[in-house]
N, C-alpha and C positions, 0 to 999 in steps of 0.2 A: 555324538548325540545330536539328533535333529529336532528342530522346533518349528511350530507353525503359528503365525498370526494371520487372522482372516476375518472377514465379514461378508456382507452381501455384495460388496463392491469389488473386492480384490483379495488375493492371497499373497503371503510372504512366507518363504521357507528359509530357515537358517540352519547351517551346520556349525556346531560350536566346538568340536574336538578334531584335532588338537588346537585349531585356530577358529576364530569367529568370523564367519562370512555369510553374506546373503547369497543364496543360490537361485532364488526365484522371487521376482517382484512384478506382479502383473495380474492378468485376468483371473477371476475366480474359477477354480477348477472343480469339476464334478468328481465325486468318488475319490477324493484326494488320499493318497498314501504317501506321507512325507518321507518315508524311507526309500521311496523310489528315486529320490533325489541323487542317490549314489550312482544311478545310471547316467548321470550327467558328467561324470568324470571324463574329461576329453582325452584325445590322443596327445602324445608328446611329439611336437614338431621336430624336424631335422635340424641339426646344428644349433640346438638350444640346450638348456639345462635338461638333465635326464629325468626330471620329475615334473608332475603337474604342479604349478605354483599357485597356491590359493590366493584369491584376491580378497583380502580381509576388510573389515570395517575401518581399519586404519592401516592401509597397505604398507608393508615393511620392506625396505631394501634388503634387509638381512635374510628374507625368505626367497629372494631372487626376483622381486618385482623391480622392473626397470622403468616404470612410470613414476610420476611424482609421488613420493611417500606421503602417508598421512601425518607423520610426525617428523619434524626436523629439530634437533637440539643436541646439546652436549653438556658434559660436566668436565670443565677444564680441558676440552679437546677430546675427551673419552666418552664412552657410552653413547656414541652417536648413531649406532645402528642396532637398535633394540629389536627383539623378536618376542611378541607377546603370546604366551601359552595360556589357554583358558584354565582358570582355577575353580570358578564357581558360576553357576547359572541360577538365577531366581526368576520364576515366571508366575505371573498372576493374571489370568485371562489373557488379554492382548497387550500386556505390559511385561517386557522382558529386560532383565539387567544381566549383563555378561561381564564378569570380572576376570581380567587377564593380567599376568605379570611376567616380567623379565627378571629372574633372580640374579642375573649377572649385572645388568644395568641398574638394578634396584629401582624399577619403575612399575607402577600399576596403571593399567588402562581400564576404565569402567565405561562400558557402552550401554546406553539405555535406548530402547525402541518402544514406542507406544503407538498402537494402531487404534485410532478413534473410529466410532461407528460411522462417521461421515465419510470415511475412506481416506483420511489424511494420516500419514505416518509421521510421527515426531521422532527425531534422532539426535542424540548428543553423545559426544565423547569427552571424558574427563581424565586428565593425567595427574597422578600423584607421585611425588618424589619420596622414595623410601630410604634414601641414603643420607648420611650426615652432611655431605657437601651439596651446595646448591646445584640445581639443574637449570640450565638456560634453555628456554623454549623459543625457537625461532618460528615454528609453524605447528599448528594442530588443527586438523580438519575432520570433517565427516565425509565419508566416501560411499556412494551408492552405485552398484553396477546397473547398467542398462543393456538391453540386448542388441545384437548386431544389426537388427532391422531398423533401429532408431538412427536415421541417417540425415535428419534435418533438425535445425535448431531455430527457435524464435527467442530473441532477447529484446531488451528495451533500452534505447538510448535517449538522450535529451539534453537540455540545458534550461536555464531560466526561461520561463513562459513557454516552454516546449517540452514538457515532461512526457514520459511513457509512450514515446513513438516506437512502434515495433519494427524490427528488421529480422530477416531470415538469412540463414546460411547453411550450406551443406556441411556435414561432418563425416568426411570419408577417410581422411588421413590427418594425423597430428591432432588438431582440435581447435578449441576456442577458449581464450582466456580473457576474463574481465576483472579489472582491479579498480577499486575506488580508494583514494588516499586523501579525501577532502575533509575528513573528520566528522562527517555526518552521513546519513544514508545516501544523499546526493541526488541532484537533478539528473546527473549524467548517466548513471548506471543503477537502475533499480536492482536490488539483490534477489532477483528471481529469473528463472529461465524455463523454457519448455522444449523438450526434445520429443521427436516422434517419427513415425513412418513417413516416408517422402510424400509431400503434398497434403499433410494433415490439414483439416479444415475445422470450422466451428462445429459441424455435426458429424463428421466422419474422420476416421483414422485413429490409430493408437497414439497416445501422448502420455509422457511422464512430466509432471510439473513440479518445480521445487522453488522454495523461498527460504532465504536465510534471515531469521528474525534478529536483526542487529542494526543499531543506529550509528555505528562507527565505520571505520575502514573495513573493507571486505575484499576477499578474492574468491572467485568462482570459476571453475574450468570444466568444460566438457571435453574429454580426451578420447582418442582412438589409439589403442595399442597396436603394435605391428601384427599381432595375431588376430586382429579384427574386433576384439572385445572392447567395450566402451564403458565409461564411467563418468559420473558427476561428482565433483569434489568442491566443498564449500567451507569457508572458514572466515573468522575475523583475521584481518591482516595486521600483524604485529610489527611495530617499528623496532629497529635494532636495539636489543637490550631491554625491551619493554616488559617481558615476562621472565622472571627468575623465581624458581621454586625452592624455598628452604625445605628442610626435612618435614614431611607431613603436610606440606601445602599442596593445594590442588588448583589446577586451571581447567575450565570447561569451555568447550566450543559453544557458540550460540546454538539455539535449537534450529535444526533444519526441518522444514515442513515439506513433505513430498506426497504426491498422489498419482494415481494411474487412471486412465479412462480409455476404453475401447470405442467410445462414441464421440470422439473429437474433443475440441476445446470447451464446449459448453458444459459437458458432464464434469470435466476437470474443475472448471470454475465453480460449479455447484457444490462439489466436494469442499473446496476451500471456503466458500461462503457459509455452508452449513457448519463447518468447523468453527469459524469465527463467531457465528451467531450463538453457538452452543457453549464455547469454551473461553472466548477472549473478550468479545464486545460486552461491556457492562455500562448501561445507561443509568443515570441517577434515579430515574423513575420510569414506570411503565406508562408511557404517554407518547403521542405522536411526536416525531422529530420537529421542533418548532422552526418556522420560517424566520430567517435572519434578515436584519438590515444592519450592515456595517457602515460606519460613517466615513471610512477612509477615502473612498473615491468622491465623496460628497464635499468634505471640508479639509481633508489632509490635516495640517497642523493648526489650522485656524479654529480654535475652540472658543465658543461663546455660549455659556449655559442657556441663555434665553433662546438663542437661535437653535441650539441642539434640542431644546424642548419642543420648539415648533416642528423640527424634523420628526421627533418622536410622535407628535400628534398626528401628523400626516402619514407617518409610517403605519400607525395603528389603523388608519382609515383604509389603507390598501390591503390590509390583512396580515401585516408583519406580527410575529409572535415573540421574537427575541431581538432586542435593540442593543447594539454593541458600539461603545465608544472606542475608537482605535487610537493609534499613537498620538501623543501630544498633550496628555493630561497631567504629566508629572514633571518635576524638576524645572529647568528652564528649556523645555523641549519645544523650541520654535522652529527647528529644522533638524535634519539628521546629522548635523555636525556636533551636537551637544546634548547633554542631559542624561544619556543612558547610564544607569547605575544609581541615579538619585531617585529612588522609589518613594518619593514624598509628593503629596498633592501640590500642584502649581496653584498657589493662592492668588496669583495675579489673574489667572483665567477663571478660577473657581473661588471667588472671595467668600461665598457662602457655603463652601464645601460641595461635595458630590451629592449630598443627601437630597437637595431639592430636585435635581435631575433624576435621581433614582426613584424618588417618590412619584414624580410625574410619570415616569415610564411604567411603574407598577400600577398606578391608578388607571392607566390606559389598558391594563390587562396583559401587559407584555412582561417577559423576563428581561433582566439587565445583565449585560456582559461588558467586559473591559479587556484591553490589550496589554500584554506585558512581554518583555524580552529579557528575562532575568540573567541569562548567561553572558550578556554583553555589557560593554562599558565604552563610553567616549572618553578620550583624554581631557576634553573640555567638559569636566564634570566635577562636582564636589567630592565624589567618591574617589576618583583618580587622584585628585590633588591631596587627599588625605591618605590614600593607600596605593601609591604607584607600584608597590611590590605585589599587588594582588593579581597581576596579569598572568595568563597562561603563556609563558614565553621562556626563551633561553637567555639568561643574562649576558649582556655584552653585544647582542645582535639587535639590529634595527628591523623589527618585524613589519612587513607591509600592512597597511590598513585595508580593511574591507568595509565598504559603505561607511567609511570614516569611523570605524569602531574596532574594538579588540575584544578578546575573549577573557573572561574571568576564570581563575583557577579554582574549580569547585572541589578539588581535593584538599585545598587549604581549608582547615576547619573554620578559620575566621570568616572566610568568604562564604562558605556554606551556611554558617550560622547567621550571617548578615542577611543573606537572601531568604532564608527560612523565616527570620524575624520580620522582614519587610512584607513578604507575601502573606504571612499570618496576620500582620496588621491590616493589610488590604482586605483580605477575605473575611477577617473577623470584625472589622469596623463597619463594613458596608454590606448591604443586602445584595450580594452578587451571586448570580446563578451560573456564570460561565466566564471562563477566561480564554482568550486567544493567545496561546504561548508561541511566540515567534523566535526565530534563530536565523539571523540575516547575513551570516558570513561563513566562509570556509576557514579551517584552522591550519595555521602555518607554525611550524616549530612548537608543537604542543609540549612545553616543558614544565614539569613539576619538580622543584628542587633539583633541576638539572637533568632529570630522567624523562624519557618519552612517556606520554600520558594520555593517549587517545582512549585506550581501554578504560583507564581509571576515570577520565572525564566523563565518558559515556555512562559508566555505571553510577557516577555521582549524580548525573541528571536523573537517571532512573530513581535513585534513592530519594532525591528531593521531591520528585513527583509522587512517589509512594507515600511519603510522610504527609504531603498536602492532601492527597486523596483520602487518607485515613482520618486526618483532622477535619476535612470538609467534604464528606462523602456526597453531598448534594450539589456540589459545584462540578460542572462538566468542563472539560479542557479540550481545546482544539490544538492539534499539532500542526504548526505552520513553520516553514523554514524557507523564506523567500518564495513562498508557494509550496511546491511539492518536493522540497529538499530533505524531508525527514518523514518518510512514509514506510512503515514496516510493521510486522506483527508485534515486535517487542515493545515499541513505543505505544502501540494500540492497546496493550494491556493496561496502560496508565492514562489513556486519553479516550475520547469518544467521537472524534471527528478529525478528518484531514482537510486542510486547504490544498486542493489538488494542484492548483497553479495560480500564480499572480496574474495570469492572462484570463480575462473574461471574454475574449474573442471567441464567439460561438463556433466558428469554423475550426479553430485549433482545439477548442474544448471538446468537440466531437471526437477527435483522435485521442486526446489526453484521457478523457473519461472512459472511452472504450478500452484503452490500454490498461487503465487502472482496474477495470471490471474483471480482468482475468484472475485477479487475486482478492478483490475487495467488493463487498455488496454495496448497493446504492446508498444505504442509510448512513454510511460513514464518509461518503465522498461529498465534500463541500462544493456545491455547484450553484453559482449566483448568476442572476440576470444583470448584466452590466448596461451601461448607457449605449445609445445608438452608435456613438463614436467611441471605439475601444481605446483606452488610454495607453495601452502597451503596443498595439499594432497599427493604430490610427485607421483601421478599417471601419466602414460604416455598414452595419448589419441590421437587417429588418428584425422587428420584434418577434415575428413568427419563429425564426430559427433561434434567437436568443432565449425565448421563453421555453420552447420545447427542449432545448439542450439542457437547461437548468432543471427541467421537470424530473429527469431521471437521476436524481441524487438527493442529498440533503439540501433542499432549496434555500436560497437567500437572494437578496438584491443588494446591489451596490449603486447608490444614487443619493442625491440630495432632493427629497420629495418636495421641498419648498420651492426649488427652482424649476422643477420639471413642469411641462405643460399638462393641462388637465387630460388631454388625450393620451399622453404617455403614461400618466398615473393610472388611467383606466386600463391601459394595456397591461401594466404591471399587475394590477389587481386581478385582471382576468386570468393570468397565468398562475398567480398564487392560488386563486380559487380552484383552478383546474388541478393543480398539484395536490391540494388538500382533498379533492374529490377522489384522487387515485392513490393517495399517500399510503394507506394501509396495504394495498396491493404491491406498490413499488418497493416497500420496505420489509416485505415478508415473503414474497414469491421467488420463483427461480428466474434468475437473469439469463436471457438467451440472446446471443448474437446470431444473426441470420447470414447464411451464405447467399449473397445476391449475385446476379449475373454480371452486372456492371460495377464490380467492386472498386474500380479506380475512380469512379465518379460519384458513387453513393454508398451509404451504409444504412443498415437497418438493424435494430435490436429492440428488445422489449422485456417484459416481465410477465410470467405465467403463474397464476396462483398455485399453491401447493396441491389443491384438489383438482386443478386443470379445468375449472369452470369459467374462469375469466382471464383476460390478458389485455395488455396494452402494448402497442408497437409504434415506434417512430420510424419514418422513412425520411432520411436526411440527404438532400441533393447537395453535394459539396462543390462540384464543378459541373460544367456542361456535360450532358449525357454523351457517351461515346457514340451511340447510334441514335437514329431518329426516334426509336422506342426503347424503353428500358427493360422490356421483358416482364415476366411474372414474378411477383413476390411470393415465395413459398415459406409459409410459417413453420414453426416447430414447437414441440412441447404440448400439443393438444391431444385429446383422446380421439382416435380415428373414427370410432363409431358414434361420436357425439355430434349433434348439430349445433352450430354457433351462428349467432346474429352479429353482423358487422356494422359498426357505427363509426362515422368519422367525427372525431372530437375537435380537430383543428386542421386547417389547411391554409396555404397562402391565399391572400386576398384576390390575386389575379385569376384564380381558378375557382373561387368560392361563389356559387350562384347567390347566396344570401347577401353578399356584399355588392356584387355587380348587377344583380337583377337578371343576369343571363350568364351562360357559360362562355367565357372568352376563349377557352381552349377545349377541344373535344375531350370528354371524360369517358372512362370506361363505364359500362352499364352499372356495375356494382356500386359506383360512387353516386349515381343519381336515382337508383331504385333501392327499395328495402330488400336486403339480401340476407339469406340464411344458407349456409353451406356446411357440409360435414367436415370434421377435422381431417379426415383422410384427403378430401379434396383440397382443403387449404394447405396441407403440408406437402402434397405431391403435385398438384396442378397449379394451385396458387391463384393470385389475383393480378390481373393486368395492371401495370403501373401507369399513372398519368404522366404527362410530360411536365416535369417540374423545372423551374428556373434555378440557376445556381444560388446557393446560400438560402435555400428555403426548405421547409419540411412539412410533413403532415403526420397526424397522430390518429391511429385507429384503435377502437376498443372492440374486443371480441368477448361475447358473453354466451354461455351455453343456454339452449332453450329446451 
């Protein structure tokens, strides 16, 4: 029996008898006859098995698949090679559930596929043990076939302060394997990849994008079989002995999110962004995303309520809308060696409580936010001295520290209840609009009662967040993990914002935020203007690039406004005002990255409104141009037959006639004359670019006339 899932973006055809397999996942077909899929049955190659081996949703070694199976497990050394035969299929519009069983191994596999109107396919496999004896699950994955013409892969590598850096590789033989074992989504390997036809770009080529929504360990591979067929396989990575199913128990893979585009990476990203906006992102109120000021880079652990209120006063004056007190308000938290776990107000620093500070912030018309790191503990804390057995650890081993801290065992009911009680006290006692939820270390030897516990720990974090969101629905939560160490769709179901990176270096942020944009829209990407001297890279960067880089996200600022010069504060205020001017466009339109001629030295991207009547684009010069001229900037996403007026909203001072009184460098005519051009011209001929210095940028606004 064949089934079809489809919409205006793509088609998916499944064969379900006797085994469940995806036969087609790609471009929407005209006059589709799903039974024609039987014509795809291939030849049988020489010196191989004498049958065509189906490549199922959970590929089985028992059917003759010699690639990585979708399930690895056993029952006391037996039932290790199951074959799942379809028993039942339930379909409701674009939602299909396929129930398959192995009567010998006494296992049931339930596969669910949901195709959203956005063009994003959600996939999940669930395994149920039907026998009396436990079944040990070593691996359980979701597998998607991709066609032979998909020969290039783009994935993302990183580290602290350098997340989401893309890299590409050919996939002609064997394949590509990515594993994350750090106990969180990780800075190193974002659980998402893109495969496509050779040389795919932002606006051209066929691409298949996938993301595994999971905040723990993961494994993703793109593999090429010796017959040329290719597949993507994604799963939560289980530690040895982590998953054992008693009779009737079920384990499910995380949801895998996948989409297809025949118009390059931009259309793929727009599918993901639309899906998130419709299904996952939930803000506490229908209002513009408020501009942040976080105190961390301004005062670190040095908290003085009177001084903080001065900071708040001056923050409001430059246009800040949400004021956040970061680390240092609780316990004896004078540095990062002590105090984590003691979630009680530090009355040495706040002798009159938090109320005067919060009232002052609210009276200024701003929201109030606060920092927490509930999953962590310092050994130099009252909590550890009272409960040394609350650590997530293996007894008898000396676990290494990370940032002088350890992880609490959230599967321990006493730990969970303590954290829930303390967070309920915090959010229930004070008028708090937002919490920055941090998680500043990787997990080593995650032991709960001697058993491996990354999966259980991750699900306990989800449960804690779920309870808090239900109790305090008007409190927004940011997911931070030493910057971008916990960014994925599953944690986004429980949070409203990501801290993309601990680096506010605008040159690095240009790469980080662009990489993140492949899967996430601007309104959830925390992007702050830092000080002129970046505290992580020690580079000195002009406000022009700092301001425009933060513009294309959920904007905030990191500074102590009391100490800043009047000129610097005016510059911050200027870019905050500019962000507010464009905010509704930036946080609702289609994000578009442009293919530029000199892509080693510059990048350009922007947002086009859904009705294609307005747009804003940044041109960021990262290093010296490769050539004396940088070519033409060809835009995208406009209506070809519509005329557009071009306005320059910001440019570097050294080429700005308003600043210098004359043009220091020759500018293209469109920059010095009022210009209106057709969308067709702007997208195919484009605009000659000025000569920009490294680490500078310009912003243009396009409006239909």
